[in-house]
N, C-alpha and C positions, 0 to 999 in steps of 0.2 A: 469232762475236761478239767474241772476243779479238782476231782479226785486224783487225776494224773499229776497235776501240779503239786498237790499235797504229798503224794508219794515221793516225788523227786526231791522235795524240800526235806522230808524226813531222811531220805537216803543220803543226801550230801551232808547232813548234819552228823550222820554217823560214819561217814567215809571221807574225812577231810583229806587224807592222803591222795585219794583218787582225783582230786581237783588238779593236782600238779600234773598228773598224767594227761588229763584233758587239755591243760595248757600246752604241754609238750607236743601232743599229737595235733594240736591246732596250729602252733607256730611253725613247727618243722615242715609240714606240708606246704604252708604258705610260703616259706623261704624257698622251698624246692620249686614251687610254681613260679615265683618271681625270677628264678634263674633261667626259665624258659621263655618268659615274655620279652620280646625284643623291642627296643626303642631306638630312635636315631642317636648316633654317637655324639656326645657333646663336644668332643675334642675336634673332630673334623666337620661337625655339623651335618652329618649324614652323607657327606660326599665320598668317604672312603679314602681320601688322599689328603696329604698335608703339603702345602706349597712352601718352598723355601723363603719366599718373600711375602707371603700372605695373599698372593694374587689368585689363589684358588677360590676366594670369596668375592672376587671382583668380576662384575659383568658389564658388558657394553650396553648401555641404555640407548644410545643413538649416535649416528654419524651424519653430520651435515657437511657437504663439501661443494665448493664452487670453483670453477676454473678461473684462475687469476691471469694466466698467460699460457700461450702455446708457442713453441718455437721449433725450429729444425736445426740440428747439429750435423754439419757435413764434414766428413773426413774419410778415412779408409772405409768406415762403415757409417751409414747415415742413420741418425736417430731422431725421433720426435720427443721433445721434453714437455710434459705437462707440469705446470706449477699450480697446485691446488691450495686453497685456503680451507682448512679442516677445523670443524668444531666437534670435538669428541667428548661425549658425556659418559662417565663411568660411575658405577655404584659399588661401594665396598660393603658387602653384607656381613662381614665379620664384625663382631661386637667388641672385640678386645684389641686386635692388632692392626696397626697401620700397614698398608701394603705399598710396596715399591717394586717395580719390575718393568717388563717390556710388553708393548703392544705391536702386533704386526699389522701394518697398513697394506692393503692390496688394491691395485687397480684392476677391476674385474670387468670382463665383457659379459654384461648381464644377459645377452641373448644365448651365449654358448656355455656360460659358467667358467670360462677359461681365465686363469690368473695371468695377466699380462706383465705386471711389474709389482714389486713390493719394497717396502721400507720399514725399518724398525724405529720406534721411538720409546723413550723411557718415561714412565709416569709414576706419580706418588699419590695414593688415595688414602686419606685418614679413615680410621675405623668408623663404620656405620654412617658414612657420609657419601653424598652424591656430588660430584664435581664436573664442571665443563671446562675444558682447556682448548684454546684456539691457537693454531699455528699454521705455518706454510710448509709444504713438502713437495718434492719433485718426484715424478715418475718418468722413467725413460723407456720408450717402446720403439719397435721398428716402424719404418715409414709406411708399411702396409698394414699396420694395426688398425682394428676397427674403431669407430668413433662411438659405439654403443657401450659406454663405460660408466662405471660408478666406483666410488671408493668404499672399501669395507675395512673392518677392524676386528682383530682376533686377539684375545688374551693369550700370552705365551706363558706356559707353566713349566716349572721344573719341580715335579712333585714325586712323592713316594707314598706307598700305602701307609695309612694311619696304623700305628702300632697298637693303639687302644682297641681297635675293632678288627685288626688284621685286614684292613681294606674293604670290609663288607659294608661299612656305614652304619652297622647296627651293633648294639651292646645289650647285655642282659639288664633288666630293670633294677636288679639288686646292686649293680655296679654304678648306677647313675649318680647317687650322692657323692661318692668318692671321686669320680671322674670330674664332676662339676667343680668340686673344691680344688682340684689340681689342674684345671683346664689351662690357665695361662702358662704355668710352668711346663706342663706337658707339651703344649704346642711349640714353645720356644726351644725346648730340648730337641724335638723332632726336626724343626727347621734347620738347626745347625748341623744335623747329622746327614743332610742331603747335599751333594755336590752342587755348587752354584752353576746356573746356566749362563753361558756367555754366547750371545748371538753374534752373527757376522756383523761387522761395523756397517752402519748405513752409509749410503752414498751422499756425502755432504758437499763434495766439490766435484766440478766437472773435470774429467781427465785432461792432462796437460795438452795432449794433441788436439783437443777440441776448443781450447781457449782462443777467443777471437772469432769463432765461427758460430756464435750463438745468435739467436734472435732473427734468423732468416725466415720470417713467417710467411713471405709471399708464396713460397712453394707449398706451404701447408694450406693456405687459403685456396690456391689453385686446385689442390687435390681434394679439399674438403669444403666446397663452397657453402654447404649448409651450416657450417660452424661460424661463418662470418658474423661478427657482432657479439659473440659469446665471450 
């Protein structure tokens, strides 16, 4: 082993030019290899999409809802109105950008999975923060709707494939330093290139023909005796 080391030491002393070739044939294959190693895209954080409002990094942590009141609206068509107090907890996992957008609240029959009614709300969640917001909302359902219900929440996205990774969520390892350095600028540019999502307006007022016919809860309690006292 010592003889081999001595041989190579003498060889390189007499062949200084060859060291450059060794460096070349070491670095080039390494760069070639790095181009094939895939890592999560730092622009979309591995999701493959960019949200126009940053909502792509927002997740629903929890939904707590309690019935505030129940009433019957009688008119040409009879409806039951649920008024819920909702505590919605959201987490923005994005590190750089604040998020603002829409959450779709649903009144779900948890036995069948059927969506009975829905409402839109607007939210704002600072970057890398978890928030809880509490509010009241109304759901309108038919008089024959089931009472096995719960409130759900879903983040609404208006997103487009991330240009940095072509929607795959992965980029080559040798691109990583440049993309990380350009992340904030890259994300903002992509957000402005996507058409804004405009959801249907939420039902914030009772239709005019129903005014004066609210709060007739006796019919509800007769039809749903198990709900008395809730």
